[in-house]
C-alpha positions in Angstrom: -0.8 -0.2 -0.2 1.7 3.5 -0.8 0.8 6.2 0.9 -0.9 8.2 -1.6 -2.8 5.0 -3.2 -6.5 5.0 -3.2 -8.1 5.9 -0.8 -11.9 6.4 -2.5 -11.7 2.4 -1.6 -14.2 1.8 0.6 -14.1 -1.1 3.4 -17.8 -2.4 4.4 -17.5 -3.9 7.7 -20.7 -6.1 8.4 -20.9 -5.8 12.4 -24.0 -7.1 15.1 -26.8 -5.1 15.3 -26.9 -5.1 19.1 -23.4 -3.2 18.8 -24.5 0.2 16.5 -25.2 2.4 19.3 -21.2 1.3 20.8 -20.3 1.4 16.6 -19.3 5.2 15.9 -18.2 5.6 19.6 -15.8 2.3 19.2 -14.6 4.0 15.7 -13.9 7.5 17.4 -12.5 6.4 19.7 -10.5 4.7 17.8 -9.2 7.5 15.6 -8.5 9.3 18.9 -5.7 6.7 19.0 -4.4 6.6 15.4 -3.0 10.5 16.4 -2.2 9.0 20.2 0.1 6.4 18.5 1.3 8.7 15.7 2.2 11.3 18.6 3.7 8.1 20.1 5.5 6.9 17.4 7.3 10.6 17.4 8.1 10.8 20.7 10.1 7.3 20.7 7.1 5.5 23.1 6.8 2.2 22.8 5.3 1.9 25.7 2.7 3.5 24.5 2.1 2.0 21.1 2.4 -1.5 22.9 -0.7 -0.8 25.2 -3.2 1.4 22.9 -2.1 -1.9 20.4 -2.6 -4.3 23.1 -5.9 -3.0 23.3 -6.8 -2.1 20.0 -6.4 -6.6 19.6 -8.2 -7.3 22.0 -11.3 -5.3 21.4 -11.2 -5.1 17.8 -12.8 -8.3 16.9 -15.5 -8.7 19.3 -16.9 -5.0 17.5 -16.3 -7.0 14.5 -13.1 -5.1 13.1 -10.6 -7.9 12.5 -8.3 -5.1 10.3 -8.2 -2.9 13.4 -7.5 -6.5 16.2 -4.1 -7.3 13.3 -3.4 -3.4 12.7 -2.9 -3.6 16.6 -1.5 -7.2 17.5 1.5 -5.7 15.0 1.8 -2.7 16.4 2.4 -5.1 20.3 4.4 -6.5 18.6 6.8 -3.8 16.6 6.7 -1.2 19.9 8.1 -4.8 21.6 10.8 -4.6 19.5 11.2 -1.5 18.8 10.2 -1.6 14.9 9.8 2.5 14.5 9.3 1.9 10.9 6.4 -0.7 11.0 4.9 1.2 13.9 4.7 4.4 12.1 3.0 2.1 8.4 0.7 0.3 11.1 -0.7 3.8 12.8 -1.1 5.0 8.5 -2.8 1.6 7.7 -5.4 2.1 11.2 -5.4 6.1 9.8 -6.9 4.3 6.3 -8.9 1.3 7.7 -10.9 4.2 9.7 -11.4 6.6 7.1 -12.5 4.2 4.0 -14.9 2.3 6.5 -18.2 1.6 6.1 -20.3 0.1 8.6 -23.4 -2.6 7.7 -25.8 -3.8 11.1 -26.7 -7.6 9.7 -30.4 -8.4 10.1 
């Protein structure tokens, strides 16, 4: 994926309708996490990256967002290795995912 790739590509995620009231807040909190991750990467704060990655790894799938869980796991592992290149790439991947995701609620 290139940083200046096609950002108009939409990603549709099908979610349990019981979570409909929770999803907007969940996604907004992940947007805040993405901003925090970007700041942590610039500051060399692997503890914050590891913590947020771990939380996303656990929470994403529970809300129906496997991609967020996968990104979280990769961030957690990269923070343990202090692999700042991967941390920046995964933070950008999270930001892109959040910008492109459309949620549909299963009937």
